[in-house]
C-alpha positions in Angstrom: 45.9 -35.6 62.2 47.2 -32.4 63.2 47.2 -30.0 60.5 48.8 -26.2 60.6 49.1 -23.5 58.2 49.0 -20.0 57.6 46.0 -18.2 55.8 46.5 -15.1 54.0 43.0 -13.3 53.3 42.2 -11.5 50.1 40.1 -9.0 51.3 42.5 -8.0 54.1 40.5 -4.8 54.9 37.7 -7.1 56.4 40.0 -8.8 58.8 40.5 -7.3 62.5 43.8 -7.8 63.4 47.4 -8.8 62.0 46.4 -11.0 58.7 49.9 -12.0 58.8 49.4 -14.3 62.1 46.2 -16.4 61.0 47.6 -20.1 61.9 44.9 -22.6 61.0 45.3 -25.7 63.1 42.7 -27.8 61.1 41.3 -28.0 57.7 37.8 -27.1 59.0 39.6 -23.7 60.2 40.9 -22.9 57.1 37.9 -23.6 55.4 36.1 -21.3 57.6 38.8 -18.8 57.0 38.1 -18.8 53.2 34.5 -18.5 53.8 34.7 -15.7 55.7 37.0 -14.1 53.8 35.2 -14.4 50.6 31.6 -14.2 51.7 30.0 -10.4 50.6 28.1 -10.8 54.0 30.7 -11.0 56.1 31.5 -7.5 57.4 34.6 -7.9 59.6 36.2 -11.3 61.3 39.1 -12.2 63.6 40.8 -15.2 64.2 41.5 -15.9 68.2 40.8 -12.3 68.4 38.7 -12.7 72.0 39.5 -13.8 75.5 36.5 -15.3 77.5 37.4 -16.1 81.3 36.4 -19.7 82.7 37.0 -21.7 85.4 38.2 -25.2 84.6 36.6 -28.3 86.5 39.9 -30.0 86.3 42.0 -27.7 88.5 39.2 -25.3 89.7 41.5 -22.4 88.6 40.8 -19.2 86.2 41.9 -19.8 82.7 41.2 -18.4 79.2 39.1 -19.6 76.3 40.1 -18.3 73.2 37.3 -19.3 70.8 38.2 -19.5 67.2 36.3 -16.9 65.0 34.5 -13.7 65.9 32.7 -12.4 63.0 30.1 -9.4 62.2 27.5 -10.7 59.2 25.0 -8.4 57.5 21.7 -9.8 57.6 19.0 -9.8 54.8 17.2 -6.9 56.7 20.5 -4.9 56.6 21.3 -5.2 60.3 24.7 -6.5 61.8 24.8 -9.6 63.7 28.1 -10.7 65.9 28.8 -14.3 66.2 31.3 -16.2 67.9 32.5 -19.3 66.3 34.3 -22.5 67.7 35.3 -25.3 65.3 35.7 -28.9 66.7 35.5 -32.4 65.6 31.8 -33.5 66.4 33.3 -36.5 68.7 34.7 -33.6 71.1 30.9 -31.9 71.3 29.8 -35.3 72.8 30.0 -37.1 76.1 32.7 -40.0 76.0 31.3 -43.5 76.2 33.5 -46.4 78.0 33.5 -49.1 75.8 35.4 -52.2 75.4 37.0 -50.8 72.4 38.3 -47.9 74.4 41.1 -47.9 77.0 40.4 -46.5 80.5 43.2 -43.9 79.8 41.9 -42.8 76.6 38.2 -42.7 78.2 39.6 -40.5 81.0 41.5 -38.3 78.3 38.5 -37.6 76.3 36.2 -37.1 79.3 38.7 -34.3 80.7 38.6 -32.9 77.3 34.9 -33.0 77.4 34.4 -31.5 80.6 36.9 -28.7 80.2 35.3 -28.1 76.8 31.9 -27.8 78.6 33.2 -25.2 80.8 34.5 -23.2 78.1 31.0 -23.1 76.1 29.0 -22.3 79.2 31.5 -19.3 79.9 31.1 -18.5 76.1 27.6 -18.6 76.0 27.4 -16.5 79.3 29.8 -13.5 77.6 27.8 -13.9 74.5 24.4 -13.4 76.2 25.9 -10.3 78.0 27.1 -8.9 74.8 24.6 -9.4 72.6 26.4 -12.2 70.5 25.3 -15.3 69.2 27.4 -18.7 70.1 27.9 -21.3 67.5 29.9 -24.7 67.5 30.5 -26.1 63.9 31.2 -29.6 63.4 32.6 -31.1 60.2 29.1 -31.8 59.7 28.2 -28.1 59.1 31.3 -27.4 57.4 30.8 -30.1 54.8 
């Protein structure tokens, strides 16, 4: 079920960008926004503030992947880590399986989504490696 709502941070000074334009497309994204806003170890954060170029395996054309979050976290030793975070349902992080309960059309659609996500995440990992950023994909398992 689609869920769309605006999030207004209480700690506006921590937010990078226009804090009036945060539109969460899931309860998980909203929950993570609240976590970032309220966590004293999060120095700064942004929502959909970075573009990572990638080539789609479907049309072989360049596109931009916009990860959900970019944040700066204060570590126990006082250093700052930069982390890029994507929030996804766990089922979208795994290769789909064709079973008797799944139509071929649904399987094909899920496979295309999986392949595009893999291309996006591969580009994000390379981008992060080049910029000393950690890349995380969080699912409902980590967020609950």
